[in-house]
C-alpha positions, 0 to 999 in steps of 0.5 A, a space after each residue: 226285257 234285257 234292255 230294261 235289266 239295268 233300270 231295275 236297280 235305279 232309285 224309286 224316283 228314277 224307276 217310276 219316271 222311267 215307267 211314266 216315260 216309256 209306258 205312260 204309267 202315272 204314279 197312282 197306277 204304278 203304285 197299284 201295280 206294285 202293291 198288287 204284286 207285293 200282295 201276291 208274295 213278290 216282296 223282293 223289290 228287284 224281282 217285283 220290278 222285273 215282273 212289273 216290267 214284264 207286265 207292262 210289256 205284256 200289257 202294251 197294245 202298241 209296244 209303247 204305251 200301257 192302256 187300261 179302261 175301267 176295271 181293265 187294270 185288275 183284269 190285265 193283272 189277273 191275266 198276266 198272273 195266270 199266264 205267268 204261273 202256267 209257264 212257271 208250272 210247266 218248267 
């Protein structure tokens, strides 16, 4: 995650291009993920981007690309959210 820290501070266009290049995430999927986390209370854009990157890393199957099948995005988001909340509650 440390290697992605600086990318969180770039303009939106650069951030979405980064996500597309590194995770094959198109703008539609990116916007869906962004909105999903925003609706769960992550209103600070910097914090949300960090969580989004963690989610993308969590979702990688071959450490390079994020793949979702039908209904897979919502399931992955929910799994990630549940696991992240468990970790936060333990600390």
